[in-house]
C-alpha positions as CSV (number, residue, x, y, z in Angstrom):
1,M,-29.3,11.4,32.8
2,T,-31.1,13.9,30.7
3,E,-29.6,17.0,32.3
4,R,-26.3,18.8,31.9
5,W,-26.1,18.4,28.1
6,Q,-24.7,21.2,26.0
7,V,-24.9,21.5,22.2
8,G,-23.0,24.1,20.1
9,A,-22.9,24.8,16.4
10,I,-21.0,27.1,14.1
11,V,-22.1,27.7,10.5
12,S,-19.7,29.5,8.3
13,A,-20.1,30.5,4.6
14,S,-17.5,32.4,2.6
15,T,-17.2,33.5,-0.9
16,G,-14.2,32.5,-2.9
17,A,-11.0,34.4,-3.3
18,P,-10.6,36.8,-6.3
19,L,-8.9,35.0,-9.2
20,T,-7.0,36.4,-12.1
21,L,-7.2,34.5,-15.4
22,T,-3.9,34.5,-17.1
23,A,-2.6,34.3,-20.7
24,P,1.1,34.0,-20.1
25,V,2.3,35.3,-23.5
26,S,5.5,37.3,-23.3
27,S,5.0,40.8,-24.5
28,L,6.4,44.3,-24.0
29,W,3.8,45.0,-21.3
30,Q,4.1,41.8,-19.3
31,T,4.8,42.2,-15.6
32,T,5.1,39.6,-12.9
33,G,2.3,37.1,-13.0
34,G,1.8,37.2,-16.7
35,S,-0.8,39.0,-18.8
36,T,-4.5,38.7,-18.7
37,P,-6.5,37.5,-21.7
38,V,-8.2,39.8,-24.2
39,V,-12.0,39.7,-23.8
40,L,-13.8,39.3,-27.2
41,G,-17.3,38.1,-26.2
42,D,-19.7,38.5,-23.4
43,F,-17.7,37.1,-20.5
44,A,-19.6,37.3,-17.2
45,K,-17.5,37.9,-14.2
46,S,-19.6,35.4,-12.3
47,A,-19.0,32.7,-14.9
48,G,-17.4,30.3,-12.4
49,K,-19.5,27.4,-11.0
50,I,-18.4,24.1,-9.7
51,T,-19.6,21.3,-11.9
52,K,-18.8,17.6,-12.3
53,A,-16.9,16.9,-15.5
54,P,-15.5,13.7,-17.1
55,T,-12.0,14.7,-16.0
56,G,-13.0,15.5,-12.4
57,V,-14.3,18.9,-11.2
58,A,-14.5,21.8,-13.5
59,Y,-15.2,25.5,-12.7
60,F,-16.2,27.1,-16.0
61,P,-19.2,25.0,-17.4
62,G,-20.0,25.5,-21.0
63,F,-16.6,26.8,-22.0
64,T,-14.4,24.9,-24.4
65,Q,-10.7,25.4,-25.2
66,K,-9.5,25.4,-28.8
67,A,-6.5,26.8,-30.7
68,D,-6.1,30.5,-30.4
69,P,-7.4,32.3,-33.6
70,A,-4.1,34.1,-33.9
71,I,-2.4,30.9,-34.9
72,A,-4.2,31.0,-38.2
73,I,-2.3,34.1,-39.3
74,V,1.1,32.5,-38.6
75,T,3.0,31.7,-41.8
76,A,3.2,28.1,-43.1
77,T,6.9,28.6,-44.0
78,N,8.9,25.9,-42.2
79,A,5.6,24.7,-40.8
80,L,5.5,27.5,-38.2
81,N,1.7,27.5,-38.1
82,T,1.7,23.9,-36.8
83,R,3.8,24.8,-33.8
84,G,1.4,27.1,-32.1
85,T,0.4,26.0,-28.6
86,N,-1.7,28.9,-27.4
87,F,-5.4,28.3,-26.7
88,A,-8.4,30.5,-26.5
89,I,-11.7,30.0,-24.5
90,Y,-14.9,29.6,-26.5
91,D,-18.5,29.9,-25.4
92,A,-21.1,27.2,-26.0
93,A,-22.0,28.6,-29.4
94,G,-18.3,28.3,-30.5
95,N,-17.5,32.0,-30.4
96,P,-14.1,33.1,-29.0
97,M,-14.4,34.8,-25.6
98,L,-10.9,35.0,-24.2
99,V,-7.8,35.0,-26.4
100,N,-4.1,35.7,-25.8
101,P,-3.0,39.3,-26.3
102,G,-1.2,40.0,-29.5
103,A,2.3,41.5,-29.8
104,G,2.5,44.8,-27.9
105,Q,-1.1,44.4,-26.6
106,I,-2.2,44.0,-23.0
107,G,-5.1,41.9,-21.8
108,T,-8.4,43.6,-21.2
109,L,-9.9,41.2,-18.6
110,G,-8.4,42.8,-15.5
111,R,-7.0,41.3,-12.4
112,G,-8.9,39.6,-9.6
113,V,-12.3,40.0,-11.4
114,I,-13.4,36.3,-11.2
115,E,-14.7,34.9,-7.9
116,G,-13.2,31.5,-6.9
117,P,-15.1,28.7,-5.3
118,G,-16.8,29.5,-2.0
119,S,-17.4,27.2,0.9
120,V,-20.0,26.3,3.5
121,R,-19.2,24.5,6.7
122,F,-21.3,23.3,9.6
123,D,-19.4,22.4,12.8
124,L,-21.1,20.8,15.8
125,N,-20.2,19.9,19.4
126,L,-21.9,17.9,22.0
127,I,-21.0,17.9,25.7
128,K,-22.3,15.8,28.6
129,R,-21.3,16.6,32.1
130,V,-21.7,14.0,34.9
131,R,-21.4,15.1,38.5
132,I,-19.2,12.7,40.5
133,S,-19.2,14.6,43.7
134,E,-19.9,18.1,44.9
135,S,-16.6,19.5,43.6
136,K,-15.9,17.0,40.7
137,E,-17.5,16.3,37.4
138,L,-16.7,14.2,34.4
139,E,-17.0,15.9,31.0
140,L,-17.5,13.8,27.8
141,R,-17.2,15.8,24.6
142,M,-17.6,15.1,20.9
143,D,-16.5,17.8,18.4
144,S,-17.3,17.4,14.7
145,T,-16.0,19.7,12.0
146,N,-17.7,19.8,8.6
147,I,-20.5,17.4,9.8
148,L,-22.3,17.6,6.4
149,N,-19.1,16.5,4.7
150,H,-19.2,19.3,2.1
151,P,-15.9,19.4,0.2
152,V,-14.0,22.7,0.2
153,F,-12.6,23.0,-3.3
154,G,-9.3,24.6,-4.1
155,N,-8.9,27.2,-6.9
156,P,-9.1,26.1,-10.5
157,N,-6.3,26.3,-13.0
158,V,-6.6,29.9,-14.4
159,N,-4.1,29.7,-17.3
160,I,-6.0,29.7,-20.5
161,D,-3.0,28.1,-22.3
162,S,-3.0,25.1,-20.0
163,T,-4.7,21.9,-21.1
164,T,-6.1,21.7,-17.6
165,F,-7.7,25.2,-17.7
166,G,-10.7,25.5,-15.3
167,Q,-10.1,22.1,-13.6
168,I,-10.0,21.9,-9.8
169,T,-7.5,19.3,-8.6
170,S,-7.7,19.8,-4.8
171,A,-10.3,19.6,-2.1
172,S,-10.0,19.6,1.7
173,D,-11.8,19.5,5.0
174,G,-13.6,16.2,5.1
175,R,-15.7,15.4,8.1
176,R,-13.8,14.9,11.3
177,F,-14.8,13.7,14.8
178,T,-12.9,14.3,18.0
179,L,-13.9,12.5,21.2
180,S,-12.4,13.7,24.5
181,T,-12.9,13.1,28.3
182,R,-12.0,15.6,31.0
183,L,-12.2,15.5,34.8
184,N,-13.0,18.9,36.3
185,F,-12.3,19.5,40.0
């Protein structure tokens, strides 16, 4: 009973896809996909990290979202300065790091410079073969994908003007087991 066992494993690790942070303000230079934000502070390209947040899962820890500083220069005539909905991203010290481009300005962050969430998976299979006769055998097999049950997170919201900026709302690939039996002859 202790013979004819087979174990197989696959470990896969991958980095995340390149992400483009967007500041979808219409301007003369806007092309499909919107503009990128203007970088004001020290914004590290490796700033993304999966963290638990009160609203779920966040990808940019330590960043806060507040009104874009450009709203302060909008006239108060007809209460126009209260209608601004653009946001900017601030660091932990309260300094603006990413803002919307001004009129006729293009973003300075660049496209695809942030790395999205990566993933690690460990898949395992176990096979037991039982000889029935000289030419026949029964094969019992169990396959498990993502046996450690690590979530594979989707990409975060990358629009700095969205109230859900940096939040991750999807995850996939929970642990799965498949049992099968086969008669080989």
